[in-house]
C-alpha positions as CSV (number, residue, x, y, z in Angstrom):
1,X,0.1,0.1,0.0
2,X,1.3,3.4,-0.9
3,X,1.6,6.3,1.6
4,X,-1.8,7.9,2.4
5,X,-3.7,5.5,0.2
6,X,-6.9,4.6,2.1
7,X,-7.7,0.9,2.4
8,X,-10.4,-0.5,0.2
9,X,-13.8,-0.6,1.9
10,X,-15.2,-4.3,2.1
11,X,-18.7,-5.4,2.9
12,X,-19.0,-9.1,3.9
13,X,-22.3,-10.8,3.2
14,X,-23.0,-14.4,4.4
15,X,-25.8,-16.1,6.4
16,X,-23.5,-18.1,8.5
17,X,-22.2,-16.3,11.5
18,X,-19.0,-18.3,11.8
19,X,-18.0,-17.7,8.2
20,X,-18.9,-14.0,8.5
21,X,-16.9,-13.4,11.6
22,X,-13.9,-15.6,10.4
23,X,-13.7,-13.6,7.1
24,X,-13.9,-10.4,9.1
25,X,-10.9,-11.4,11.3
26,X,-8.7,-12.8,8.5
27,X,-9.4,-10.1,6.0
28,X,-9.4,-7.3,8.6
29,X,-5.8,-8.1,9.3
30,X,-4.8,-7.0,5.9
31,X,-3.8,-3.2,6.2
32,X,-5.1,-2.6,2.7
33,X,-8.6,-3.8,3.5
34,X,-11.1,-2.3,6.0
35,X,-14.2,-4.3,6.6
36,X,-17.0,-1.7,6.9
37,X,-20.0,-3.9,7.4
38,X,-21.3,-7.4,8.0
39,X,-24.6,-8.6,6.4
40,X,-26.6,-11.9,7.0
41,X,-28.7,-11.8,3.9
42,X,-29.1,-9.9,0.5
43,X,-31.6,-7.5,1.9
44,X,-29.3,-6.2,4.5
45,X,-26.5,-6.2,2.0
46,X,-28.4,-3.8,-0.3
47,X,-29.2,-1.5,2.7
48,X,-25.5,-1.5,4.0
49,X,-24.3,-0.8,0.4
50,X,-26.4,2.3,0.3
51,X,-25.3,3.4,3.8
52,X,-21.6,2.4,3.7
53,X,-20.8,2.7,0.0
54,X,-18.3,-0.1,0.0
55,X,-15.7,-0.5,-2.9
56,X,-16.2,-4.4,-2.9
57,X,-18.9,-6.7,-1.7
58,X,-18.0,-10.3,-0.8
59,X,-21.3,-12.0,-1.4
60,X,-22.6,-15.5,-0.6
61,X,-25.3,-16.9,-2.9
62,X,-27.6,-19.1,-0.7
63,X,-29.3,-16.9,1.9
64,X,-32.7,-16.3,3.3
65,X,-34.9,-13.4,2.6
66,X,-32.8,-12.4,-0.6
67,X,-30.2,-14.4,-2.2
68,X,-26.8,-13.2,-3.4
69,X,-27.7,-13.2,-7.1
70,X,-30.7,-10.9,-6.5
71,X,-28.7,-8.7,-4.1
72,X,-26.0,-8.3,-6.6
73,X,-28.4,-7.3,-9.3
74,X,-29.9,-4.6,-7.1
75,X,-26.5,-3.3,-5.9
76,X,-25.0,-3.2,-9.4
77,X,-28.2,-1.4,-10.7
78,X,-28.2,1.3,-8.0
79,X,-24.5,1.7,-7.5
80,X,-22.5,0.4,-10.6
81,X,-19.2,1.5,-9.1
82,X,-19.5,-1.0,-6.2
83,X,-17.7,-4.2,-7.4
84,X,-19.1,-7.6,-6.3
85,X,-17.3,-10.9,-5.8
86,X,-19.5,-14.0,-5.3
87,X,-18.0,-16.4,-2.6
88,X,-19.7,-19.7,-2.3
89,X,-19.3,-23.4,-1.8
90,X,-21.3,-24.2,-4.9
91,X,-19.4,-25.1,-8.1
92,X,-22.6,-24.8,-10.0
93,X,-22.5,-23.4,-13.6
94,X,-26.0,-22.0,-13.3
95,X,-25.2,-19.9,-10.3
96,X,-22.0,-18.6,-12.1
97,X,-24.0,-17.6,-15.1
98,X,-26.6,-15.9,-13.0
99,X,-24.1,-14.1,-10.8
100,X,-22.1,-12.8,-13.8
101,X,-25.3,-11.8,-15.6
102,X,-26.3,-9.9,-12.5
103,X,-23.1,-7.9,-12.8
104,X,-20.7,-9.7,-10.4
105,X,-16.9,-9.1,-11.3
106,X,-15.7,-12.3,-9.6
107,X,-16.7,-15.7,-8.6
108,X,-14.8,-17.8,-6.0
109,X,-15.2,-20.9,-3.9
110,X,-14.9,-20.7,-0.2
111,X,-12.1,-23.4,-0.3
112,X,-9.7,-20.6,-1.5
113,X,-6.7,-19.8,0.7
114,X,-7.2,-16.6,2.7
115,X,-4.1,-14.9,1.1
116,X,-5.4,-15.7,-2.3
117,X,-8.8,-14.3,-1.4
118,X,-7.4,-11.1,-0.1
119,X,-5.2,-10.7,-3.4
120,X,-8.4,-11.4,-5.4
121,X,-10.4,-8.7,-3.6
122,X,-7.7,-6.3,-4.3
123,X,-7.5,-7.3,-8.0
124,X,-11.2,-6.8,-8.5
125,X,-11.0,-3.5,-6.6
126,X,-8.5,-2.3,-9.2
127,X,-10.8,-3.2,-12.0
128,X,-10.0,-6.8,-12.7
129,X,-12.4,-9.8,-13.0
130,X,-11.9,-13.0,-11.3
131,X,-13.2,-16.4,-12.5
132,X,-11.3,-19.6,-11.5
133,X,-9.8,-21.6,-14.4
134,X,-12.0,-24.6,-14.0
135,X,-15.1,-22.6,-13.9
136,X,-14.0,-20.6,-16.9
137,X,-13.6,-23.9,-18.8
138,X,-17.1,-24.8,-17.7
139,X,-18.5,-21.7,-19.1
140,X,-16.8,-22.2,-22.4
141,X,-18.1,-25.8,-22.6
142,X,-21.6,-24.7,-21.8
143,X,-21.4,-22.1,-24.5
144,X,-20.3,-24.7,-27.0
145,X,-23.0,-27.2,-25.9
146,X,-25.6,-24.5,-26.1
147,X,-25.1,-24.2,-29.9
148,X,-25.6,-27.7,-30.8
149,X,-27.5,-30.9,-30.0
150,X,-31.2,-31.6,-30.4
151,X,-34.0,-29.7,-32.1
152,X,-35.8,-26.9,-30.6
153,X,-38.9,-29.1,-30.1
154,X,-36.8,-31.6,-28.2
155,X,-35.4,-28.9,-26.0
156,X,-38.8,-27.3,-25.3
157,X,-40.2,-30.8,-24.4
158,X,-37.3,-31.4,-22.0
159,X,-38.0,-28.0,-20.4
160,X,-41.7,-28.7,-20.0
161,X,-41.0,-32.0,-18.4
162,X,-38.4,-30.5,-16.1
163,X,-40.7,-27.8,-15.0
164,X,-43.3,-30.4,-14.0
165,X,-41.4,-30.8,-10.7
166,X,-39.3,-27.6,-10.8
167,X,-36.1,-29.5,-11.3
168,X,-33.0,-27.5,-12.2
169,X,-30.7,-28.4,-14.9
170,X,-28.2,-29.8,-12.5
171,X,-30.8,-31.7,-10.5
172,X,-31.8,-33.3,-13.8
173,X,-28.3,-34.3,-14.4
174,X,-28.1,-35.9,-10.9
175,X,-31.4,-37.7,-11.5
176,X,-30.0,-39.1,-14.8
177,X,-27.0,-40.4,-12.9
178,X,-29.3,-41.9,-10.3
179,X,-31.1,-43.7,-12.9
180,X,-27.9,-44.9,-14.3
181,X,-27.2,-46.5,-11.0
182,X,-24.3,-44.3,-9.9
183,X,-23.6,-43.8,-6.2
184,X,-23.0,-40.4,-4.7
185,X,-19.2,-40.6,-5.0
186,X,-19.4,-41.5,-8.7
187,X,-22.0,-38.7,-9.3
188,X,-19.7,-36.2,-7.6
189,X,-16.8,-37.2,-9.7
190,X,-18.9,-37.2,-13.0
191,X,-20.4,-33.7,-12.3
192,X,-17.4,-32.2,-10.6
193,X,-19.2,-31.6,-7.3
194,X,-18.6,-32.6,-3.7
195,X,-20.4,-35.5,-2.2
196,X,-22.2,-33.2,0.2
197,X,-23.5,-31.1,-2.7
198,X,-24.8,-34.2,-4.4
199,X,-26.6,-35.3,-1.3
200,X,-28.3,-31.8,-1.2
201,X,-29.4,-32.2,-4.8
202,X,-30.8,-35.8,-4.1
203,X,-32.7,-34.4,-1.1
204,X,-34.1,-31.7,-3.4
205,X,-35.1,-34.1,-6.0
206,X,-36.9,-36.4,-3.5
207,X,-38.7,-33.5,-2.1
208,X,-39.8,-32.0,-5.5
209,X,-40.8,-35.4,-6.9
210,X,-42.4,-36.6,-3.6
211,X,-40.4,-39.8,-3.5
212,X,-38.6,-41.5,-0.7
213,X,-35.6,-43.2,-2.5
214,X,-33.5,-43.7,-5.6
215,X,-35.6,-46.5,-6.9
216,X,-38.9,-44.5,-6.6
217,X,-37.2,-41.5,-8.2
218,X,-35.8,-43.5,-11.2
219,X,-39.1,-45.2,-11.7
220,X,-41.2,-42.0,-11.5
221,X,-38.9,-40.2,-13.9
222,X,-39.1,-43.1,-16.4
223,X,-42.8,-43.5,-16.1
224,X,-43.5,-39.7,-16.6
225,X,-40.9,-39.4,-19.4
226,X,-38.5,-37.0,-17.6
227,X,-35.5,-39.1,-18.6
């Protein structure tokens, strides 16, 4: 940091107290960063952005009341100069696209080393963008896949079937894997997810489809033409 240069003002947004406070402690030790606010959901984040005018917002995605994507959209709409980095445990391509479309300048996973996180925050503050290499590759792959494969009628039919239970694209991929007989570890490796995230998706699938186990989910999906 150069002499007389004020530290960048950082707003931390996460619904988990432990993560919020831990980030506050770790990042607050950096003389180039001043944590000016803590928010437990997107609604509070929008209000604090108005009150504190931070330079950078470190934003979680999954939060009650208002999620990080909607909060990012509102912050960037009202205060375009505030830069937003999404920090999440979810390596989910849909969230990446939503967050970047909402105006976020960066997307990082919570597994990042604290020093790298601090460096990333400073980089985004200086005008850079920050997307991990593996996620960038996924975005490129999705863009390629989006331009090929299947007629528009086929895609529309799949969309209608999926909306029957409100299944997301990723949940549908997990459902396909379940029907193929893969276990959680195999699904995690195939879809580049953690086993914990796979378990969460499976629980969501059971809830949305009103089934109790993998067998029922597979049978119902086949019977109703989802697969």
